[in-house]
N, CA, C and O atoms as a GROMACS GRO file, in nm:
protein
  328
    1MET      N    1   0.998  -2.587   0.003
    1MET     CA    2   0.988  -2.524   0.131
    1MET      C    3   0.935  -2.630   0.235
    1MET      O    4   0.828  -2.688   0.216
    2ASN      N    5   1.004  -2.650   0.334
    2ASN     CA    6   0.963  -2.740   0.442
    2ASN      C    7   0.897  -2.672   0.562
    2ASN      O    8   0.972  -2.611   0.638
    3GLN      N    9   0.767  -2.674   0.588
    3GLN     CA   10   0.708  -2.602   0.683
    3GLN      C   11   0.636  -2.707   0.778
    3GLN      O   12   0.576  -2.803   0.730
    4ALA      N   13   0.643  -2.684   0.912
    4ALA     CA   14   0.568  -2.761   1.002
    4ALA      C   15   0.427  -2.700   1.016
    4ALA      O   16   0.413  -2.589   1.067
    5ILE      N   17   0.320  -2.773   0.969
    5ILE     CA   18   0.190  -2.721   0.964
    5ILE      C   19   0.114  -2.798   1.064
    5ILE      O   20   0.114  -2.920   1.053
    6GLN      N   21   0.047  -2.740   1.161
    6GLN     CA   22  -0.040  -2.808   1.247
    6GLN      C   23  -0.178  -2.747   1.266
    6GLN      O   24  -0.193  -2.625   1.267
    7PHE      N   25  -0.281  -2.834   1.282
    7PHE     CA   26  -0.427  -2.780   1.284
    7PHE      C   27  -0.473  -2.818   1.432
    7PHE      O   28  -0.506  -2.935   1.450
    8PRO      N   29  -0.477  -2.738   1.528
    8PRO     CA   30  -0.540  -2.765   1.648
    8PRO      C   31  -0.690  -2.783   1.637
    8PRO      O   32  -0.747  -2.714   1.552
    9ASP      N   33  -0.760  -2.864   1.710
    9ASP     CA   34  -0.894  -2.885   1.709
    9ASP      C   35  -0.965  -2.768   1.783
    9ASP      O   36  -1.013  -2.782   1.896
   10CYS      N   37  -0.968  -2.661   1.719
   10CYS     CA   38  -1.040  -2.530   1.779
   10CYS      C   39  -1.125  -2.451   1.688
   10CYS      O   40  -1.132  -2.328   1.694
   11GLU      N   41  -1.199  -2.532   1.593
   11GLU     CA   42  -1.276  -2.460   1.496
   11GLU      C   43  -1.398  -2.391   1.562
   11GLU      O   44  -1.452  -2.438   1.662
   12SER      N   45  -1.435  -2.286   1.505
   12SER     CA   46  -1.559  -2.217   1.556
   12SER      C   47  -1.642  -2.148   1.448
   12SER      O   48  -1.590  -2.123   1.339
   13TRP      N   49  -1.761  -2.119   1.472
   13TRP     CA   50  -1.856  -2.047   1.376
   13TRP      C   51  -1.835  -1.893   1.401
   13TRP      O   52  -1.839  -1.846   1.515
   14ASP      N   53  -1.815  -1.825   1.298
   14ASP     CA   54  -1.811  -1.671   1.298
   14ASP      C   55  -1.933  -1.626   1.230
   14ASP      O   56  -1.940  -1.626   1.107
   15ALA      N   57  -2.038  -1.585   1.313
   15ALA     CA   58  -2.165  -1.538   1.254
   15ALA      C   59  -2.157  -1.419   1.166
   15ALA      O   60  -2.228  -1.408   1.066
   16ALA      N   61  -2.064  -1.324   1.204
   16ALA     CA   62  -2.038  -1.193   1.130
   16ALA      C   63  -1.990  -1.223   0.988
   16ALA      O   64  -2.027  -1.154   0.893
   17GLN      N   65  -1.906  -1.327   0.973
   17GLN     CA   66  -1.847  -1.357   0.838
   17GLN      C   67  -1.921  -1.486   0.772
   17GLN      O   68  -1.892  -1.528   0.660
   18GLN      N   69  -2.018  -1.544   0.854
   18GLN     CA   70  -2.089  -1.663   0.797
   18GLN      C   71  -1.987  -1.768   0.758
   18GLN      O   72  -2.002  -1.827   0.651
   19ALA      N   73  -1.885  -1.795   0.835
   19ALA     CA   74  -1.790  -1.886   0.797
   19ALA      C   75  -1.744  -1.961   0.928
   19ALA      O   76  -1.752  -1.914   1.041
   20VAL      N   77  -1.695  -2.084   0.896
   20VAL     CA   78  -1.619  -2.163   1.000
   20VAL      C   79  -1.471  -2.119   0.991
   20VAL      O   80  -1.406  -2.116   0.887
   21ILE      N   81  -1.428  -2.088   1.105
   21ILE     CA   82  -1.285  -2.048   1.114
   21ILE      C   83  -1.207  -2.151   1.197
   21ILE      O   84  -1.260  -2.206   1.294
   22PHE      N   85  -1.081  -2.176   1.160
   22PHE     CA   86  -1.002  -2.278   1.225
   22PHE      C   87  -0.859  -2.235   1.218
   22PHE      O   88  -0.810  -2.193   1.113
   23PRO      N   89  -0.789  -2.246   1.333
   23PRO     CA   90  -0.660  -2.195   1.344
   23PRO      C   91  -0.558  -2.298   1.286
   23PRO      O   92  -0.586  -2.417   1.274
   24VAL      N   93  -0.439  -2.246   1.251
   24VAL     CA   94  -0.329  -2.326   1.205
   24VAL      C   95  -0.197  -2.267   1.252
   24VAL      O   96  -0.173  -2.147   1.251
   25LEU      N   97  -0.112  -2.361   1.292
   25LEU     CA   98   0.028  -2.312   1.331
   25LEU      C   99   0.124  -2.354   1.228
   25LEU      O  100   0.138  -2.473   1.198
   26VAL      N  101   0.196  -2.249   1.169
   26VAL     CA  102   0.300  -2.282   1.067
   26VAL      C  103   0.440  -2.226   1.123
   26VAL      O  104   0.476  -2.109   1.131
   27ASN      N  105   0.507  -2.338   1.159
   27ASN     CA  106   0.638  -2.311   1.220
   27ASN      C  107   0.626  -2.237   1.341
   27ASN      O  108   0.719  -2.165   1.376
   28GLY      N  109   0.512  -2.246   1.418
   28GLY     CA  110   0.495  -2.181   1.543
   28GLY      C  111   0.415  -2.051   1.532
   28GLY      O  112   0.374  -1.994   1.634
   29MET      N  113   0.392  -2.003   1.405
   29MET     CA  114   0.327  -1.873   1.390
   29MET      C  115   0.173  -1.906   1.366
   29MET      O  116   0.141  -1.991   1.283
   30GLY      N  117   0.087  -1.844   1.434
   30GLY     CA  118  -0.049  -1.865   1.415
   30GLY      C  119  -0.118  -1.793   1.306
   30GLY      O  120  -0.106  -1.670   1.298
   31LEU      N  121  -0.193  -1.863   1.216
   31LEU     CA  122  -0.268  -1.805   1.109
   31LEU      C  123  -0.419  -1.855   1.140
   31LEU      O  124  -0.449  -1.938   1.226
   32THR      N  125  -0.506  -1.790   1.057
   32THR     CA  126  -0.642  -1.825   1.067
   32THR      C  127  -0.691  -1.872   0.928
   32THR      O  128  -0.675  -1.801   0.829
   33CYS      N  129  -0.753  -1.996   0.921
   33CYS     CA  130  -0.817  -2.048   0.803
   33CYS      C  131  -0.968  -2.021   0.810
   33CYS      O  132  -1.022  -2.011   0.920
   34ALA      N  133  -1.034  -2.010   0.698
   34ALA     CA  134  -1.180  -2.001   0.697
   34ALA      C  135  -1.233  -2.049   0.578
   34ALA      O  136  -1.169  -2.049   0.474
   35ILE      N  137  -1.364  -2.097   0.589
   35ILE     CA  138  -1.444  -2.127   0.469
   35ILE      C  139  -1.588  -2.093   0.503
   35ILE      O  140  -1.641  -2.132   0.607
   36THR      N  141  -1.653  -2.020   0.409
   36THR     CA  142  -1.787  -1.985   0.422
   36THR      C  143  -1.888  -2.094   0.420
   36THR      O  144  -1.868  -2.199   0.360
   37LEU      N  145  -2.001  -2.068   0.490
   37LEU     CA  146  -2.109  -2.158   0.483
   37LEU      C  147  -2.152  -2.182   0.335
   37LEU      O  148  -2.170  -2.298   0.295
   38GLU      N  149  -2.169  -2.081   0.258
   38GLU     CA  150  -2.203  -2.090   0.116
   38GLU      C  151  -2.112  -2.191   0.043
   38GLU      O  152  -2.155  -2.277  -0.033
   39ARG      N  153  -1.994  -2.174   0.072
   39ARG     CA  154  -1.890  -2.257   0.000
   39ARG      C  155  -1.900  -2.409   0.054
   39ARG      O  156  -1.898  -2.505  -0.023
   40LEU      N  157  -1.910  -2.420   0.186
   40LEU     CA  158  -1.936  -2.559   0.233
   40LEU      C  159  -2.059  -2.630   0.168
   40LEU      O  160  -2.054  -2.745   0.124
   41ARG      N  161  -2.163  -2.556   0.166
   41ARG     CA  162  -2.283  -2.614   0.106
   41ARG      C  163  -2.276  -2.633  -0.045
   41ARG      O  164  -2.336  -2.727  -0.098
   42SER      N  165  -2.206  -2.549  -0.115
   42SER     CA  166  -2.185  -2.568  -0.265
   42SER      C  167  -2.099  -2.692  -0.291
   42SER      O  168  -2.111  -2.756  -0.396
   43ARG      N  169  -2.016  -2.724  -0.196
   43ARG     CA  170  -1.923  -2.846  -0.208
   43ARG      C  171  -2.002  -2.973  -0.161
   43ARG      O  172  -2.008  -3.073  -0.232
   44TYR      N  173  -2.058  -2.966  -0.049
   44TYR     CA  174  -2.106  -3.082   0.019
   44TYR      C  175  -2.255  -3.098   0.037
   44TYR      O  176  -2.301  -3.197   0.093
   45GLY      N  177  -2.331  -2.998  -0.011
   45GLY     CA  178  -2.475  -3.015   0.006
   45GLY      C  179  -2.528  -2.941   0.124
   45GLY      O  180  -2.449  -2.878   0.194
   46ALA      N  181  -2.656  -2.944   0.154
   46ALA     CA  182  -2.729  -2.879   0.265
   46ALA      C  183  -2.685  -2.942   0.394
   46ALA      O  184  -2.664  -3.062   0.407
   47GLY      N  185  -2.673  -2.853   0.484
   47GLY     CA  186  -2.636  -2.886   0.628
   47GLY      C  187  -2.591  -2.774   0.719
   47GLY      O  188  -2.581  -2.659   0.677
   48GLU      N  189  -2.567  -2.806   0.834
   48GLU     CA  190  -2.526  -2.713   0.933
   48GLU      C  191  -2.371  -2.695   0.917
   48GLU      O  192  -2.301  -2.795   0.898
   49ALA      N  193  -2.314  -2.567   0.925
   49ALA     CA  194  -2.185  -2.533   0.882
   49ALA      C  195  -2.086  -2.623   0.978
   49ALA      O  196  -1.989  -2.677   0.925
   50MET      N  197  -2.107  -2.636   1.105
   50MET     CA  198  -2.003  -2.704   1.188
   50MET      C  199  -2.009  -2.856   1.151
   50MET      O  200  -1.908  -2.926   1.148
   51ALA      N  201  -2.128  -2.901   1.123
   51ALA     CA  202  -2.144  -3.045   1.083
   51ALA      C  203  -2.072  -3.074   0.954
   51ALA      O  204  -2.004  -3.175   0.946
   52LEU      N  205  -2.083  -2.994   0.853
   52LEU     CA  206  -2.025  -3.010   0.730
   52LEU      C  207  -1.871  -3.005   0.748
   52LEU      O  208  -1.799  -3.090   0.697
   53PHE      N  209  -1.826  -2.907   0.819
   53PHE     CA  210  -1.686  -2.887   0.844
   53PHE      C  211  -1.625  -3.017   0.902
   53PHE      O  212  -1.528  -3.076   0.855
   54THR      N  213  -1.695  -3.053   1.012
   54THR     CA  214  -1.644  -3.178   1.086
   54THR      C  215  -1.638  -3.306   0.993
   54THR      O  216  -1.542  -3.384   0.996
   55ALA      N  217  -1.742  -3.323   0.916
   55ALA     CA  218  -1.749  -3.437   0.828
   55ALA      C  219  -1.634  -3.434   0.714
   55ALA      O  220  -1.592  -3.538   0.663
   56HIS      N  221  -1.593  -3.320   0.681
   56HIS     CA  222  -1.485  -3.302   0.564
   56HIS      C  223  -1.359  -3.241   0.619
   56HIS      O  224  -1.277  -3.191   0.542
   57ARG      N  225  -1.341  -3.243   0.744
   57ARG     CA  226  -1.225  -3.168   0.809
   57ARG      C  227  -1.090  -3.202   0.744
   57ARG      O  228  -1.008  -3.113   0.720
   58TRP      N  229  -1.067  -3.328   0.717
   58TRP     CA  230  -0.928  -3.371   0.667
   58TRP      C  231  -0.910  -3.318   0.522
   58TRP      O  232  -0.800  -3.276   0.489
   59ASP      N  233  -1.012  -3.318   0.434
   59ASP     CA  234  -0.999  -3.254   0.308
   59ASP      C  235  -0.968  -3.112   0.309
   59ASP      O  236  -0.885  -3.060   0.235
   60LEU      N  237  -1.048  -3.044   0.405
   60LEU     CA  238  -1.041  -2.898   0.414
   60LEU      C  239  -0.902  -2.855   0.470
   60LEU      O  240  -0.847  -2.753   0.429
   61GLU      N  241  -0.846  -2.939   0.568
   61GLU     CA  242  -0.713  -2.902   0.622
   61GLU      C  243  -0.599  -2.933   0.517
   61GLU      O  244  -0.494  -2.869   0.514
   62ASP      N  245  -0.631  -3.038   0.432
   62ASP     CA  246  -0.533  -3.063   0.326
   62ASP      C  247  -0.532  -2.945   0.226
   62ASP      O  248  -0.427  -2.907   0.176
   63GLU      N  249  -0.642  -2.893   0.201
   63GLU     CA  250  -0.657  -2.775   0.098
   63GLU      C  251  -0.585  -2.650   0.165
   63GLU      O  252  -0.505  -2.578   0.104
   64ALA      N  253  -0.623  -2.633   0.292
   64ALA     CA  254  -0.555  -2.518   0.360
   64ALA      C  255  -0.404  -2.541   0.354
   64ALA      O  256  -0.333  -2.448   0.314
   65GLU      N  257  -0.351  -2.654   0.390
   65GLU     CA  258  -0.215  -2.677   0.389
   65GLU      C  259  -0.151  -2.640   0.256
   65GLU      O  260  -0.046  -2.574   0.254
   66GLN      N  261  -0.212  -2.680   0.146
   66GLN     CA  262  -0.174  -2.650   0.016
   66GLN      C  263  -0.169  -2.501  -0.012
   66GLN      O  264  -0.074  -2.451  -0.072
   67LEU      N  265  -0.265  -2.435   0.029
   67LEU     CA  266  -0.276  -2.285   0.008
   67LEU      C  267  -0.160  -2.222   0.091
   67LEU      O  268  -0.099  -2.125   0.046
   68ILE      N  269  -0.132  -2.272   0.202
   68ILE     CA  270  -0.024  -2.207   0.286
   68ILE      C  271   0.106  -2.241   0.217
   68ILE      O  272   0.192  -2.152   0.214
   69ARG      N  273   0.132  -2.353   0.165
   69ARG     CA  274   0.251  -2.392   0.094
   69ARG      C  275   0.264  -2.303  -0.030
   69ARG      O  276   0.377  -2.274  -0.069
   70GLU      N  277   0.158  -2.258  -0.092
   70GLU     CA  278   0.165  -2.180  -0.209
   70GLU      C  279   0.161  -2.030  -0.170
   70GLU      O  280   0.146  -1.944  -0.256
   71GLU      N  281   0.174  -2.000  -0.044
   71GLU     CA  282   0.176  -1.870   0.027
   71GLU      C  283   0.052  -1.784  -0.014
   71GLU      O  284   0.063  -1.664  -0.040
   72GLU      N  285  -0.067  -1.852  -0.020
   72GLU     CA  286  -0.193  -1.788  -0.039
   72GLU      C  287  -0.252  -1.734   0.097
   72GLU      O  288  -0.363  -1.770   0.138
   73VAL      N  289  -0.178  -1.651   0.160
   73VAL     CA  290  -0.218  -1.597   0.297
   73VAL      C  291  -0.229  -1.446   0.282
   73VAL      O  292  -0.142  -1.380   0.224
   74SER      N  293  -0.342  -1.392   0.337
   74SER     CA  294  -0.363  -1.254   0.328
   74SER      C  295  -0.277  -1.182   0.418
   74SER      O  296  -0.215  -1.241   0.507
   75ASP      N  297  -0.268  -1.044   0.398
   75ASP     CA  298  -0.178  -0.957   0.485
   75ASP      C  299  -0.222  -0.971   0.633
   75ASP      O  300  -0.140  -0.953   0.723
   76GLN      N  301  -0.341  -1.000   0.654
   76GLN     CA  302  -0.395  -1.023   0.794
   76GLN      C  303  -0.372  -1.153   0.857
   76GLN      O  304  -0.405  -1.178   0.973
   77GLY      N  305  -0.308  -1.245   0.768
   77GLY     CA  306  -0.286  -1.381   0.823
   77GLY      C  307  -0.399  -1.475   0.811
   77GLY      O  308  -0.416  -1.564   0.895
   78TRP      N  309  -0.484  -1.456   0.701
   78TRP     CA  310  -0.596  -1.539   0.687
   78TRP      C  311  -0.575  -1.621   0.562
   78TRP      O  312  -0.515  -1.576   0.465
   79VAL      N  313  -0.625  -1.740   0.567
   79VAL     CA  314  -0.632  -1.836   0.451
   79VAL      C  315  -0.777  -1.862   0.420
   79VAL      O  316  -0.844  -1.925   0.501
   80TRP      N  317  -0.829  -1.818   0.309
   80TRP     CA  318  -0.969  -1.846   0.275
   80TRP      C  319  -0.975  -1.959   0.180
   80TRP      O  320  -0.911  -1.954   0.075
   81LEU      N  321  -1.053  -2.064   0.212
   81LEU     CA  322  -1.071  -2.166   0.118
   81LEU      C  323  -1.191  -2.137   0.026
   81LEU      O  324  -1.301  -2.109   0.074
   82SER      N  325  -1.168  -2.144  -0.106
   82SER     CA  326  -1.271  -2.106  -0.199
   82SER      C  327  -1.325  -2.223  -0.275
   82SER      O  328  -1.414  -2.206  -0.358
   0.00000   0.00000   0.00000
């Protein structure tokens, strides 16, 4: 499956979900990717969520892209990195 996947630089902190959310465009359709602070810290150690995300952005976007290609998207259009 050949999909055009683009990640705009528009990440933000969602306090209600305790997660960094970041948009993705897949063939022009908008989806939302997210990773919780707990998961960021378990992977990369202590730190502020946005700083951890920024430091590891490329790896996280690669992981999100793989999940999208595997069609691991919720009915609400969310891709959760675990």
